[in-house]
C-alpha positions as CSV (number, residue, x, y, z in Angstrom):
1,M,121.5,95.2,64.1
2,Q,122.3,91.7,65.1
3,R,120.7,89.8,68.0
4,I,123.0,89.6,71.0
5,G,120.7,88.1,73.6
6,S,117.3,88.2,75.3
7,V,115.7,89.2,78.6
8,D,112.9,87.9,80.7
9,E,109.4,89.1,79.7
10,R,109.3,90.6,83.2
11,F,112.7,92.2,82.8
12,Q,111.5,95.6,84.1
13,S,110.2,95.0,87.6
14,F,109.9,96.7,91.0
15,N,110.1,96.4,94.8
16,V,107.5,97.0,97.4
17,E,109.4,96.8,100.7
18,M,108.2,94.4,103.4
19,V,108.1,97.3,105.8
20,E,105.7,99.1,103.5
21,V,103.3,96.1,103.8
22,T,103.6,95.7,107.6
23,G,104.0,99.4,108.4
24,G,107.0,100.6,110.3
25,R,109.9,103.0,110.1
26,F,111.3,103.4,106.5
27,W,113.3,106.1,104.8
28,A,111.8,109.5,105.5
29,P,111.0,111.6,102.4
30,Y,113.0,114.9,102.3
31,R,109.7,116.7,101.7
32,K,107.5,116.4,104.8
33,P,104.1,115.0,103.9
34,S,101.3,117.5,104.1
35,G,99.5,117.4,107.5
36,A,102.2,115.2,109.1
37,A,103.0,115.9,112.7
38,A,106.5,116.3,113.9
39,E,107.9,112.9,114.8
40,S,110.3,112.4,117.6
41,A,113.3,110.2,117.0
42,A,112.9,106.5,118.0
43,A,114.6,105.4,121.2
44,A,116.7,103.1,119.0
45,P,117.6,103.3,115.3
46,S,115.7,101.2,112.8
47,V,119.0,100.0,111.4
48,P,121.9,99.7,113.7
49,G,124.5,102.4,113.1
50,L,122.2,104.8,111.3
51,D,120.6,108.0,112.5
52,P,117.0,107.3,113.5
53,T,115.9,110.6,112.1
54,A,116.6,109.2,108.6
55,F,113.4,107.1,109.1
56,R,109.7,107.9,109.4
57,M,107.0,105.8,110.8
58,R,104.4,104.9,108.2
59,Q,101.1,103.0,108.1
60,P,100.9,99.9,105.9
61,I,100.6,100.7,102.2
62,D,97.2,100.4,100.6
63,L,97.8,97.9,97.9
64,S,94.1,97.9,97.0
65,N,94.2,101.6,95.8
66,P,92.8,101.6,92.3
67,R,95.3,104.2,91.0
68,L,98.3,102.4,92.4
69,R,97.1,99.1,90.8
70,K,96.4,100.8,87.5
71,L,99.9,102.4,87.4
72,A,101.5,99.1,88.4
73,A,99.5,97.1,85.8
74,A,100.6,99.4,83.1
75,L,104.2,98.2,83.7
76,G,103.2,94.5,83.6
77,P,104.0,91.8,83.2
78,A,106.5,92.3,86.0
79,Y,107.9,90.8,89.2
80,V,107.0,92.5,92.5
81,R,109.7,91.9,95.1
82,V,108.5,92.1,98.7
83,S,111.6,91.9,100.8
84,G,114.3,94.3,102.1
85,T,116.3,94.5,105.3
86,W,113.2,94.7,107.5
87,A,111.9,91.3,106.0
88,N,114.9,89.6,107.6
89,S,113.3,89.8,111.1
90,T,109.5,89.9,110.2
91,Y,107.3,87.4,112.1
92,F,104.3,85.9,110.1
93,H,101.2,85.8,112.3
94,D,99.5,82.8,110.8
95,A,96.1,83.3,112.3
96,D,93.0,85.4,111.7
97,T,93.1,86.6,115.3
98,P,94.5,90.0,116.1
99,A,98.3,90.2,115.9
100,P,100.2,90.6,119.1
101,A,101.0,94.2,120.2
102,T,104.7,93.6,119.9
103,P,106.7,91.1,117.9
104,P,107.6,87.8,119.5
105,T,111.1,87.4,121.0
106,G,113.7,87.2,118.2
107,F,111.7,89.3,115.7
108,G,111.4,92.9,114.8
109,G,108.1,93.2,112.9
110,I,104.8,91.4,112.3
111,L,103.2,90.5,109.0
112,T,99.5,89.5,109.2
113,R,97.5,87.3,106.9
114,G,95.4,90.2,105.8
115,Q,98.5,92.2,104.8
116,W,100.0,89.3,102.8
117,R,96.7,88.5,101.2
118,G,96.8,92.2,100.0
119,V,100.1,91.5,98.3
120,V,98.7,88.4,96.6
121,D,95.7,90.3,95.4
122,F,97.9,93.2,94.2
123,A,100.2,90.9,92.3
124,R,97.2,89.3,90.6
125,A,95.6,92.7,89.7
126,S,98.9,94.1,88.3
127,D,100.1,91.0,86.4
128,A,103.1,90.7,88.7
129,R,104.7,87.5,90.1
130,I,106.0,87.6,93.6
131,I,109.6,87.6,94.7
132,T,110.3,87.5,98.4
133,S,112.7,86.4,101.1
134,F,112.4,84.9,104.6
135,A,113.1,85.7,108.2
136,V,116.6,84.7,109.5
137,S,116.6,86.5,112.9
138,D,116.9,84.7,116.3
139,G,113.2,83.9,116.3
140,V,113.6,81.2,113.5
141,R,116.6,79.4,114.9
142,D,117.0,76.1,116.8
143,S,119.1,75.6,120.0
144,H,122.2,75.3,117.8
145,G,121.5,78.6,116.0
146,V,120.6,77.0,112.7
147,W,117.8,78.3,110.5
148,T,114.5,76.4,110.8
149,P,111.7,76.5,108.2
150,D,108.7,76.5,110.5
151,Q,107.8,80.2,109.8
152,A,108.6,79.7,106.1
153,R,106.3,76.7,105.8
154,K,103.4,78.6,107.3
155,F,104.1,81.6,105.0
156,A,104.3,79.4,101.9
157,A,101.1,77.4,102.8
158,F,99.1,80.6,103.4
159,T,100.3,82.1,100.1
160,K,99.0,79.1,98.3
161,A,95.7,79.1,100.3
162,A,95.2,82.8,99.4
163,G,95.5,82.0,95.7
164,G,99.0,83.2,95.2
165,R,102.4,81.8,94.3
166,I,105.9,82.6,95.3
167,A,107.7,82.7,92.0
168,A,111.2,83.3,93.3
169,A,113.0,84.0,96.5
170,E,116.3,84.7,98.2
171,L,117.0,83.1,101.5
172,F,117.3,86.6,103.0
173,N,118.1,90.2,102.0
174,E,121.7,91.1,101.5
175,P,123.6,88.4,103.5
176,N,126.9,90.1,103.1
177,F,125.5,92.9,105.4
178,A,124.1,90.4,107.9
179,A,125.3,92.4,110.9
180,I,122.8,95.2,110.1
181,G,120.2,92.9,108.5
182,G,118.7,91.1,111.5
183,A,120.9,88.0,111.5
184,P,122.3,86.7,114.8
185,K,125.4,88.3,116.3
186,G,128.6,86.9,114.8
187,Y,126.9,85.6,111.7
188,D,129.5,84.5,109.1
189,A,129.8,82.8,105.8
190,A,129.8,79.3,107.3
191,A,126.5,80.1,109.1
192,Y,125.0,81.2,105.8
193,G,126.2,77.9,104.2
194,R,124.4,75.9,106.9
195,D,121.3,78.0,106.6
196,F,121.2,77.8,102.8
197,A,121.4,74.0,102.9
198,A,118.3,74.0,105.2
199,F,116.6,76.6,102.9
200,K,117.2,74.4,99.8
201,A,115.7,71.4,101.5
202,F,112.6,73.4,102.6
203,A,112.2,74.8,99.1
204,K,112.4,71.4,97.5
205,E,109.7,70.1,99.8
206,S,107.3,73.0,100.1
207,L,108.0,75.2,97.0
208,P,109.4,72.9,94.3
209,E,108.5,75.3,91.5
210,M,110.0,78.4,93.1
211,I,113.1,79.9,91.5
212,I,115.8,79.9,94.2
213,L,117.8,83.1,93.9
214,G,121.0,84.1,95.7
215,P,123.0,85.3,97.3
216,G,121.5,88.8,96.8
217,S,124.7,90.6,98.0
218,V,125.3,94.4,97.6
219,G,128.1,97.0,97.7
220,E,131.2,95.1,96.7
221,G,132.6,95.4,93.1
222,A,133.0,99.1,92.2
223,L,132.4,100.3,95.8
224,A,134.7,97.9,97.7
225,A,137.6,100.3,97.8
226,T,135.5,103.0,99.4
227,G,135.1,101.2,102.7
228,F,133.1,98.0,102.2
229,S,133.2,96.1,105.5
230,G,130.6,93.3,105.2
231,L,131.0,89.6,104.6
232,S,132.7,88.5,101.3
233,T,130.3,87.1,98.8
234,K,133.1,84.9,97.5
235,D,133.3,83.4,101.0
236,I,129.5,83.0,101.1
237,L,129.5,81.2,97.8
238,Q,132.4,78.9,98.8
239,A,130.4,78.0,101.9
240,T,127.2,77.2,100.0
241,G,128.4,75.5,96.8
242,R,126.1,75.4,93.9
243,G,122.4,75.4,94.3
244,V,120.7,78.6,93.0
245,D,118.5,78.8,89.9
246,G,119.3,82.4,89.4
247,F,122.3,84.4,90.6
248,S,121.0,87.6,92.2
249,Y,122.7,90.8,93.4
250,H,121.8,94.3,94.4
251,F,123.3,97.6,93.2
252,Y,123.4,101.2,94.3
253,G,126.1,103.6,93.0
254,G,126.3,105.3,96.4
255,V,124.3,106.2,99.5
256,S,121.9,109.2,99.8
257,K,122.4,112.3,101.9
258,R,120.5,110.5,104.7
259,C,123.4,108.1,105.2
260,G,126.2,110.6,104.5
261,A,127.7,109.9,107.9
262,M,128.4,106.3,107.0
263,K,132.2,106.0,107.1
264,G,133.7,105.5,103.6
265,A,130.3,105.3,101.8
266,P,130.3,107.1,98.4
267,Q,127.9,109.9,97.6
268,T,127.0,111.7,94.4
269,S,125.5,115.1,93.4
270,P,123.0,116.4,90.9
271,E,126.0,117.8,88.9
272,A,127.4,114.3,88.5
273,A,124.1,112.5,87.8
274,L,124.6,112.6,84.0
275,T,128.3,111.9,83.8
276,P,129.7,108.8,82.0
277,E,131.4,107.9,85.3
278,W,128.1,107.8,87.3
279,L,126.2,106.0,84.6
280,A,128.9,103.4,84.1
281,L,128.9,102.2,87.8
282,T,126.1,99.8,87.0
283,D,128.3,98.0,84.4
284,R,131.2,97.8,86.8
285,E,129.1,96.2,89.5
286,A,127.5,93.8,87.0
287,A,131.0,92.8,85.8
288,Y,132.0,92.0,89.4
289,Y,129.0,89.8,90.1
290,T,129.1,88.2,86.7
291,K,132.7,87.0,87.4
292,L,131.5,85.5,90.7
293,R,128.6,83.9,88.9
294,D,130.9,82.4,86.3
295,Q,133.2,81.0,89.0
296,F,130.5,79.5,91.3
297,E,127.3,79.2,89.4
298,P,128.3,79.0,85.7
299,G,125.4,79.4,83.2
300,K,122.9,80.6,85.8
301,P,120.9,83.7,84.8
302,L,121.7,87.0,86.5
303,W,119.0,88.9,88.4
304,L,119.4,92.4,89.8
305,T,116.7,92.2,92.4
306,E,117.2,95.6,94.0
307,T,118.5,98.9,92.6
308,G,117.8,102.6,92.8
309,E,119.4,106.0,92.5
310,T,121.2,105.6,95.8
311,A,120.8,103.5,98.9
312,C,119.0,104.9,101.9
313,G,115.9,106.0,100.0
314,G,117.6,108.1,97.3
315,N,118.6,111.7,97.1
316,P,116.1,114.6,96.7
317,W,116.8,114.8,92.9
318,A,116.0,111.0,92.5
319,A,112.3,112.1,92.2
320,G,113.1,114.3,89.2
321,F,113.8,113.8,85.5
322,L,117.5,113.8,86.3
323,D,117.4,110.2,87.5
324,T,115.4,108.9,84.5
325,F,118.7,108.9,82.6
326,R,120.3,106.5,85.1
327,Y,117.1,104.4,85.2
328,L,116.8,103.9,81.4
329,N,120.6,103.7,80.8
330,Q,120.7,100.9,83.4
331,L,118.0,98.9,81.7
332,G,119.6,99.2,78.3
333,S,123.1,98.4,79.5
334,L,122.2,95.5,81.7
335,A,120.0,94.0,79.0
336,K,123.1,93.9,76.7
337,R,125.0,92.1,79.5
338,G,122.4,89.4,79.8
339,V,120.8,90.4,83.1
340,Q,117.4,88.9,83.0
341,V,115.4,90.9,85.6
342,V,116.0,94.4,87.0
343,A,113.8,95.2,90.1
344,H,113.7,98.9,90.9
345,N,113.5,100.1,94.5
346,T,110.8,101.1,95.0
347,L,107.4,101.3,93.3
348,A,105.9,104.0,95.7
349,A,108.0,104.7,98.8
350,S,110.6,107.4,99.5
351,D,112.4,109.6,97.1
352,Y,113.8,107.0,94.7
353,A,110.3,105.6,94.0
354,L,108.7,105.5,90.5
355,I,105.5,106.9,92.1
356,D,105.1,109.6,94.7
357,E,104.0,107.9,97.9
358,E,101.7,110.7,99.1
359,T,99.9,111.7,96.0
360,L,100.4,108.5,93.9
361,T,101.5,110.8,91.0
362,P,103.8,109.2,88.5
363,R,107.3,110.6,88.6
364,P,109.5,111.1,85.5
365,S,111.2,107.7,85.8
366,Y,107.7,106.1,85.8
367,W,107.0,107.7,82.4
368,G,110.4,106.4,81.2
369,A,109.5,103.0,82.4
370,L,106.1,103.1,80.6
371,A,107.8,104.1,77.3
372,W,110.3,101.2,77.7
373,R,107.4,98.8,78.4
374,K,105.6,100.0,75.3
375,L,108.5,99.8,72.9
376,M,111.4,97.6,74.0
377,G,110.8,93.9,73.4
378,T,112.7,90.9,74.9
379,T,115.2,90.4,72.1
380,V,118.3,92.5,72.5
381,L,120.1,93.9,69.5
382,E,123.6,95.4,69.0
383,A,123.0,99.2,68.5
384,G,126.7,100.1,68.2
385,T,128.4,103.0,70.0
386,S,128.4,106.7,69.7
387,S,131.5,108.9,69.1
388,S,130.5,110.8,72.2
389,P,130.8,109.3,75.7
390,D,127.6,111.2,76.6
391,V,125.4,109.5,74.0
392,H,124.2,106.0,74.9
393,L,122.6,103.8,72.3
394,Y,120.5,100.7,72.9
395,S,118.3,98.6,70.7
396,H,115.7,95.8,71.1
397,C,113.2,94.3,68.8
398,L,110.1,96.5,68.8
399,R,107.5,95.0,71.2
400,G,104.5,93.5,69.4
401,Q,105.7,94.2,65.9
402,P,107.4,91.3,64.0
403,G,110.5,92.5,62.2
404,G,110.3,95.9,63.9
405,V,113.2,97.5,65.8
406,A,113.2,100.0,68.7
407,V,116.2,102.2,69.5
408,L,116.9,104.1,72.7
409,A,119.2,107.1,72.3
410,I,120.2,108.9,75.5
411,N,121.9,112.3,75.2
412,A,123.3,113.0,78.7
413,D,125.2,116.1,77.6
414,R,123.5,119.1,79.1
415,A,124.7,121.6,76.5
416,T,125.3,119.9,73.2
417,A,122.9,118.4,70.7
418,F,124.0,115.4,68.5
419,E,122.6,114.0,65.3
420,L,121.6,110.4,64.6
421,L,121.4,109.2,61.0
422,T,118.5,106.8,60.4
423,P,117.9,104.9,57.2
424,L,114.1,104.4,57.6
425,P,111.1,106.4,58.7
426,S,110.3,106.1,62.4
427,S,108.0,107.1,65.2
428,R,109.8,109.4,67.6
429,Y,109.3,109.6,71.4
430,E,111.4,112.4,72.9
431,L,111.4,112.8,76.7
432,K,112.6,116.2,78.0
433,A,112.1,118.5,81.0
434,D,112.5,122.2,81.5
435,D,113.8,121.5,85.0
436,L,116.0,118.4,85.3
437,T,115.4,118.2,89.0
438,G,111.6,118.8,88.6
439,S,108.7,116.4,88.4
440,A,107.3,117.5,85.0
441,V,108.4,115.7,81.9
442,Q,107.2,116.2,78.3
443,L,106.8,113.6,75.6
444,N,107.3,115.3,72.2
445,G,106.6,118.7,73.8
446,R,103.4,117.5,75.7
447,E,103.5,117.2,79.5
448,L,102.7,113.7,80.7
449,K,100.1,113.5,83.4
450,L,97.2,111.4,84.5
451,G,93.7,112.3,83.3
452,A,90.8,113.3,85.5
453,D,89.7,109.7,85.9
454,D,93.3,108.5,86.5
455,S,93.6,107.5,82.9
456,L,97.1,107.1,81.5
457,P,98.0,109.5,78.7
458,A,98.6,108.0,75.3
459,I,102.2,107.2,74.6
460,T,102.3,108.0,70.9
461,G,105.2,108.7,68.6
462,Q,105.7,111.6,66.2
463,P,106.1,110.4,62.6
464,T,109.7,111.1,61.5
465,A,111.3,110.9,58.1
466,A,114.5,109.0,57.5
467,G,117.7,111.0,57.7
468,K,119.2,113.1,60.5
469,I,117.5,113.2,63.8
470,R,118.5,115.8,66.4
471,L,119.1,114.5,69.9
472,A,118.5,117.6,72.1
473,P,120.8,118.3,75.1
474,A,119.7,116.3,78.2
475,S,117.1,114.3,76.3
476,I,116.0,110.7,76.0
477,T,114.6,109.5,72.7
478,F,113.0,106.3,71.7
479,L,112.7,105.5,68.0
480,A,110.3,102.8,66.7
481,F,111.0,101.3,63.2
482,P,108.0,99.0,62.6
483,N,109.0,98.2,59.0
484,A,112.7,97.5,59.7
485,G,112.4,93.9,58.5
486,N,115.0,92.7,61.0
487,A,115.4,89.0,60.6
488,S,116.2,88.6,64.4
489,C,112.9,90.2,65.3
490,R,110.5,88.0,63.2
């Protein structure tokens, strides 16, 4: 297995949406939280053009919760991205006085010092570096409609004063969907070009060590033929010229049931969730944005700063073991492509989250993430290909073991077992579930769950002799070869 590349030490990362931090209307879980009262639809939708019943009002997330911090820290080091559509119009109340009852004119939400201090403290406690974005709504514009950095300067200064650091940022979330993202009416690629020039000047002055990411577009590539109607990222890049430190994009293979009424938007089903066609969508989108990167920002690292099962909060089965196949296959595939960071949406909000937002119970994809973090190092190896389109193979250097190799073997076939021939003894970590759409997952036959004191279970492998290894139907298997002696891993 030869070395084919490497990824950032914080490759596996996650999002905490800005609207979680401030409180507000976010994607409503399909399962109504216990004790929750019926909520009337808002007078106006939270996102123009979408049914307001797709959202639920929520209080600000408690980022000081010990269990949440423990679960996040177990995935560290990581990046925590605090952004999202709602961040595009969030006002930063830079004072210790009570925030106004309603946002100032030109804004849609309010972020307080205390809330942002909570983000800084959470990042420090969980060994996460902060990625964010800035407001671009009417409230931050001059008389000519150009973006001004007044709010951004206050935000950056307070972050530093609170003991934090903004490691990386996009100007704003998904500029190619500016029309539904809080940007002024009629916003176009030329306007983005002017704003980005002002943003770069601000960053050079106030945040010289910050990684400038961009453009952070979504929904073109593989999905363009299904009804994409936003701004062209190519036009955006032509208007801005070079200037990013990392080329970022977002990816969802479709929209969830909540947004099923969106004209032309693709959807999926639990029956399709393990198919080669569904799992390959992440590669198609990566190829699209890689081509744009090569044309406009050659040599800049690729960052996938937002991704999940489907947009609009995920489908009901996103919370089950079924989506762990997409999650881990995406990590393996994008690492081979050279993507440096993959930030999952979200850590603990709505159905596509790694952690249940009500109970803070880890979901199956969280356990998959924990196994990845334990075993898969930053050096990417060539694992070869399987004779079956349903078996996906990936390999990295084994984390923390010089010369060691880790292999990830995903059998997405629901009925057929396959055999893998291994030349050396290994430790085997097999993830399976009796119910693919359920929340329970077993590691080597033992259900993974938190202890009485919220302690994480031991992620231990089963000693396995060299030779044939059976890959059970609908299973995910990690193999650790500590004594591989791989020269690329020393």
